[in-house]
C-alpha positions in Angstrom: 151.3 16.5 132.6 148.2 14.4 132.2 149.9 12.6 129.4 152.6 11.8 132.1 150.4 10.2 134.4 148.7 8.2 131.9 152.0 6.8 130.5 153.4 6.1 134.1 150.3 4.0 135.0 150.5 2.1 131.6 154.2 1.5 131.7 153.9 -0.3 135.2 151.8 -3.0 133.7 153.9 -3.9 130.6 156.8 -6.3 129.9 160.5 -5.2 129.8 161.6 -3.9 126.4 165.0 -4.0 124.8 167.3 -1.5 122.9 167.6 -1.3 119.2 171.3 -1.2 118.7 170.8 -3.5 115.6 169.1 -0.6 113.8 172.4 1.3 113.3 175.7 2.5 114.6 175.9 3.8 118.2 178.0 6.9 119.0 178.5 8.7 122.3 178.9 12.4 122.5 180.0 14.3 125.7 178.0 17.5 126.8 179.8 20.6 128.2 178.7 19.6 131.6 180.2 16.2 131.3 177.2 13.9 130.6 177.6 11.2 127.9 174.6 11.1 125.6 173.9 8.4 122.9 173.2 8.8 119.2 172.2 6.2 116.7 173.2 6.6 113.0 170.3 4.5 111.5 170.2 1.8 108.9 167.6 -1.0 108.4 169.0 -4.3 109.5 171.3 -5.8 106.8 171.9 -2.5 105.2 174.5 0.4 105.7 174.3 3.9 106.8 173.9 6.6 104.1 177.4 8.1 104.3 178.6 11.2 102.6 175.1 12.6 102.1 172.8 15.3 103.9 172.6 14.4 107.6 169.2 14.7 109.4 169.3 14.9 113.2 166.1 14.1 115.2 165.3 14.7 118.8 162.5 13.1 120.7 159.4 14.6 122.7 159.2 14.7 126.5 158.8 11.3 128.2 159.9 9.7 124.9 163.1 8.4 123.5 164.5 8.0 119.9 162.3 4.9 119.3 159.4 7.1 118.4 161.2 7.2 115.0 162.0 3.6 114.8 158.7 1.8 114.5 159.1 -1.8 113.3 158.5 -5.2 114.5 161.1 -6.3 117.0 162.3 -9.8 116.6 160.7 -10.7 120.0 157.3 -9.7 118.9 157.1 -11.1 115.4 154.5 -13.6 116.4 152.4 -11.0 118.2 152.3 -8.0 115.7 149.7 -8.6 112.9 149.8 -5.3 111.3 147.7 -4.7 108.1 149.0 -2.2 105.6 146.4 0.2 104.1 144.9 -0.8 100.7 146.5 2.4 99.1 150.1 2.9 100.2 151.9 6.2 100.0 153.8 6.5 96.6 157.1 6.1 98.3 156.3 2.9 99.8 154.8 1.1 96.7 156.9 -2.0 95.9 159.1 -1.8 99.0 159.9 -5.4 99.9 161.0 -4.5 103.5 157.7 -2.9 104.1 155.8 -5.8 102.8 157.8 -8.1 105.1 157.4 -5.8 108.0 154.4 -3.5 107.8 155.4 -1.7 111.0 158.2 -0.2 109.0 155.7 1.8 107.1 155.3 4.1 110.0 159.1 4.8 110.8 160.3 8.3 110.0 163.9 7.1 110.2 163.3 4.5 107.5 161.6 7.0 105.3 164.4 9.4 105.5 167.0 6.4 105.1 165.2 5.2 101.9 165.1 8.8 100.6 168.9 8.9 100.8 169.5 10.9 104.0 172.0 10.3 106.6 169.8 9.7 109.7 170.8 10.5 113.1 168.6 9.9 116.2 169.3 11.2 119.8 168.6 10.2 123.3 168.7 13.2 125.7 170.4 12.6 129.0 168.3 10.3 131.3 166.7 8.4 128.3 167.3 5.2 126.3 167.7 1.6 127.0 170.8 -0.7 127.0 173.7 0.6 124.9 171.6 3.5 123.7 170.9 4.8 127.3 172.3 8.2 127.9 173.9 9.3 131.1 171.5 10.7 133.7 173.5 13.7 135.1 171.8 15.9 137.8 168.1 15.7 138.7 168.2 19.5 138.1 167.7 19.0 134.5 165.5 21.5 132.7 164.4 22.0 129.2 167.3 24.4 129.0 169.6 21.6 130.0 168.4 19.5 127.1 168.5 22.7 124.5 171.9 24.0 125.5 174.0 21.0 126.5 172.5 18.0 124.8 171.6 19.5 121.4 174.8 21.1 121.0 176.7 17.9 121.8 174.7 15.9 119.5 175.0 18.4 116.4 178.8 18.8 116.9 179.2 15.1 117.1 177.3 14.6 113.7 179.6 17.3 112.3 182.8 15.6 113.6 181.8 12.3 112.2 180.3 13.5 108.8 182.0 16.9 108.2 178.5 18.1 107.1 176.0 20.4 108.5 172.7 18.7 109.4 169.2 19.6 109.4 167.9 19.1 112.9 164.5 19.0 114.6 162.0 16.5 115.8 158.7 15.9 117.7 157.3 18.3 120.5 160.5 18.9 122.8 162.6 18.1 119.8 161.1 21.2 118.1 161.6 23.2 121.2 165.2 22.3 121.6 165.9 23.4 118.0 164.5 27.0 118.2 166.3 27.5 121.6 169.5 26.3 120.1 169.3 28.6 117.0 168.7 31.6 119.3 172.3 31.2 120.4 171.3 30.1 123.8 174.0 29.2 126.4 174.5 29.2 130.1 176.3 32.1 131.9 177.9 32.0 135.1 176.6 34.3 137.9 177.8 35.3 141.2 175.4 32.8 142.7 177.9 30.0 141.4 180.4 31.4 144.1 178.3 30.1 146.8 177.5 26.9 144.9 173.9 27.6 144.9 171.7 25.3 142.7 170.6 26.6 139.4 173.3 29.5 139.7 173.7 29.7 135.9 171.2 31.6 133.6 170.5 31.6 130.0 171.7 34.3 127.6 171.9 34.6 123.7 175.4 34.8 122.3 175.3 36.8 118.9 178.3 34.8 117.6 176.5 31.6 118.1 173.3 33.0 116.5 175.4 33.8 113.4 177.2 30.3 113.4 174.2 28.1 114.2 172.1 29.9 111.6 174.7 29.6 108.9 175.7 33.4 108.7 179.1 32.3 109.6 180.1 28.6 109.3 181.4 26.3 112.0 180.8 23.1 113.7 177.5 24.2 115.1 175.9 25.3 111.9 172.6 23.8 110.9 170.8 23.7 107.4 167.1 23.9 108.6 164.5 22.4 111.0 161.9 19.6 110.9 159.3 20.6 113.6 156.6 18.0 114.4 154.0 19.7 116.7 156.9 21.7 118.3 156.4 22.4 121.9 155.9 25.9 123.5 152.9 27.0 125.4 150.9 24.0 126.4 147.1 24.6 127.0 146.6 23.6 130.6 143.8 23.4 133.0 143.6 25.7 135.8 144.4 22.8 138.3 148.0 22.8 137.3 148.6 26.2 138.9 147.8 25.0 142.4 150.5 25.5 145.2 150.5 21.6 146.0 151.3 21.0 142.1 154.2 23.5 142.3 155.6 21.9 145.6 155.6 18.5 144.0 157.2 19.6 140.7 159.7 21.9 142.6 161.4 18.8 144.0 164.1 17.8 141.6 163.8 14.1 140.8 164.8 11.8 138.0 162.1 9.2 137.7 163.6 6.0 136.1 160.2 4.7 134.4 162.1 2.4 132.1 163.9 0.8 135.2 160.6 0.5 137.0 159.1 -1.2 134.1 161.9 -3.7 133.9 161.3 -4.5 137.4 157.6 -4.8 137.7 156.0 -5.8 134.3 155.3 -9.2 133.7 152.9 -10.5 131.0 151.5 -9.7 127.7 147.9 -10.5 128.6 147.8 -7.9 131.3 149.2 -5.4 128.8 146.7 -6.2 126.1 143.9 -5.5 128.6 145.6 -2.1 129.5 146.0 -0.9 126.1 142.2 -1.7 125.1 141.2 0.1 128.3 143.2 3.1 127.4 142.0 3.1 123.8 138.4 3.0 125.1 139.1 5.9 127.3 140.4 8.1 124.6 137.7 7.2 122.2 135.3 8.4 125.0 137.4 11.6 125.5 137.1 12.3 121.8 133.4 11.8 121.6 133.1 14.1 124.7 135.1 16.6 123.0 132.8 16.7 119.9 129.9 17.4 122.2 131.3 19.4 125.1 134.9 20.5 124.1 133.7 24.2 123.5 132.6 24.4 127.2 135.4 22.4 129.1 139.1 23.1 128.7 139.8 19.9 130.7 138.2 17.8 127.9 140.1 19.7 125.1 143.3 19.3 126.9 142.9 15.5 127.1 142.7 15.2 123.4 146.6 14.5 122.8 146.2 11.1 121.4 143.7 10.3 118.7 142.8 6.7 118.8 141.4 6.9 115.2 145.0 7.6 114.0 146.5 4.6 115.9 146.3 0.7 115.7 147.0 -1.9 118.2 150.4 -2.4 117.3 151.2 1.2 117.1 149.8 1.6 120.7 151.8 -1.3 121.8 155.0 0.1 120.4 154.4 3.5 121.8 154.2 2.3 125.5 156.4 -0.7 125.3 159.4 1.1 123.6 158.9 4.8 123.2 157.7 6.2 126.5 160.8 6.9 128.7 162.0 8.5 131.9 161.7 12.0 133.0 163.0 14.9 135.3 160.4 16.6 137.3 162.0 20.1 136.5 161.0 19.5 133.0 157.4 19.1 133.8 157.7 22.3 136.1 159.2 24.2 133.2 156.3 23.5 130.9 153.9 24.2 133.6 155.4 27.6 133.8 154.9 28.1 130.1 151.5 27.0 130.2 150.2 28.7 133.3 152.0 32.1 132.4 151.4 31.8 128.8 155.1 32.5 127.8 158.2 30.6 127.2 161.3 31.6 129.1 164.3 30.0 130.9 163.8 27.9 133.9 162.5 30.0 136.9 165.1 29.0 139.5 168.0 29.9 137.1 170.5 32.6 138.3 170.6 31.2 141.9 166.9 31.6 142.7 166.3 28.2 144.2 164.3 29.8 146.9 161.5 30.1 144.3 158.7 27.4 144.4 156.1 29.1 142.3 157.5 31.0 139.3 156.9 34.8 139.2 154.5 36.5 136.8 156.3 37.4 133.7 157.9 40.8 133.5 160.1 40.7 130.4 163.0 43.1 130.5 162.8 43.7 134.2 162.8 40.3 135.9 166.1 39.1 134.7 164.8 36.1 132.7 165.6 35.2 129.1 162.4 34.8 127.1 162.5 32.4 124.1 159.2 33.5 122.8 160.4 37.1 122.5 163.7 36.2 120.7 162.4 34.2 117.8 163.5 36.7 115.4 167.0 35.3 115.9 166.1 32.1 114.2 166.8 32.5 110.6 167.2 28.9 108.9 164.1 27.4 107.1 161.5 25.4 109.0 158.9 23.0 108.0 156.4 22.7 110.7 153.7 19.9 110.8 151.0 20.6 113.4 148.3 18.4 114.6 144.5 19.2 114.2 143.6 18.7 118.0 145.2 21.4 120.3 145.9 19.5 123.4 149.6 20.2 124.6 150.3 22.2 121.3 148.0 24.9 119.9 148.6 25.1 116.2 147.5 28.9 116.1 149.9 29.7 118.9 152.9 28.1 117.1 152.1 29.7 113.8 152.0 33.1 115.4 154.8 32.9 117.9 157.3 30.6 116.0 156.5 30.5 112.1 155.5 34.3 111.9 157.9 35.5 114.7 161.1 33.9 113.3 163.1 35.8 110.5 161.3 34.7 107.4 162.9 32.3 104.9 161.7 31.5 101.4 161.5 27.8 102.3 159.5 28.2 105.5 156.4 26.0 105.4 153.6 25.0 107.9 150.7 22.6 107.7 148.0 21.5 110.0 147.4 17.7 109.5 143.8 16.7 109.8 142.8 13.8 112.1 146.0 13.9 114.1 146.7 14.6 117.7 149.9 15.6 119.4 151.2 12.2 120.4 150.3 10.3 117.2 151.4 12.9 114.6 155.0 11.5 113.9 154.1 7.8 113.7 150.4 7.5 113.4 148.3 6.0 110.6 148.4 9.3 108.7 152.1 9.9 108.9 153.3 7.9 105.9 151.0 9.6 103.5 150.4 13.1 105.1 153.6 13.8 107.0 156.6 12.1 105.5 156.0 13.2 101.9 155.8 16.8 103.0 159.0 16.5 105.1 160.7 14.8 102.0 159.6 17.5 99.4 160.7 20.3 101.8 164.3 18.7 102.3 164.7 18.4 98.5 164.5 22.3 98.6 166.9 23.0 101.5 169.4 20.2 101.6 173.0 21.3 100.8 174.5 17.9 100.2 173.5 15.1 97.6 171.4 12.3 98.4 171.0 8.7 96.9 167.4 7.2 97.4 167.1 3.5 97.6 
């Protein structure tokens, strides 16, 4: 939530950003509730997609879009970005002429996977994206359930329709959450409240047939091979101030906040943006210094260490706020606030026609009528590789290890790692990603993929 405030403030001060349609082929998938979402089948400029090989589908984090996997130097910034490569490159990047020509490409997970020979697909949930890659908005009553049940299914079935192959799925933060929700066979169920057209009238249930199909016990268009979870979201460590009645009143109002549109209208010049980035960087450097001294005494300080300035450079910071940060629905924040304040993970608290609720009730599993994601992890059977950040703001590594990796049905190829020197936001594309994150993902994919690949 604090991350949302910081990004909103920054986005109001930066120039408009374009879409990256030139980085692949654009596809449209229609969700079960009629919203059109956009997918990008990635390839570098001047190259083609990797057809006929193992597909990998990546979903983004909250307040982000697919661009978090597409770091590169956009043509309009080629005179501004002066990225310096490290003196020792990761083995996979040695001798790569594209990276020498554009050092920002070194931090792109999409490029890494394409170079390794995978068919890379990126997804913009409803309400996110720019230009031709902007997905439909749909209802302001969009929760995490909506993304996980409608948008995730639509993307996976579209990839299967086009390729005829079962993908590996996953992504950063919320991209990990929608993956394990999907694998639990989650779907929306009609309730009697729908007769009266009440908001949030449907509720979440788990379908045993979908559990089997999605986890590959039976084969179908919704089957997946495995999951790449980059600091997957579940129970965010939140300060007590997020459990105030005023906070719930604000989050209970279903709004779609078009941050990208606001940015396009207000933002004006690069100089103001440069001053803003340096200010934000200095603030986070101070936060990390304070955390070293006082973090054990202050939960608020610990909860602010979601971006490690030591794992970013000026160009990555610029790219993050200029191109990656995206719009939001207030119910998604309310949903995470319920997870954090009640130390659980369940369906949205107004589901089942309970729109009279403003503050979610105390958890009472099995008796309160809610479906609990955290208590149904054993339904998840496919292999996971989970990469966790060292700093626990927004995602606590120990909690994910306990409630996801040790709670799911074990698989021989399950793996998890804590990446030193990383925080939640910078894990997928920070300075350590090319040497510490990407190679682990690549080695794991070699074990679990079910279709051939042709590395470049």
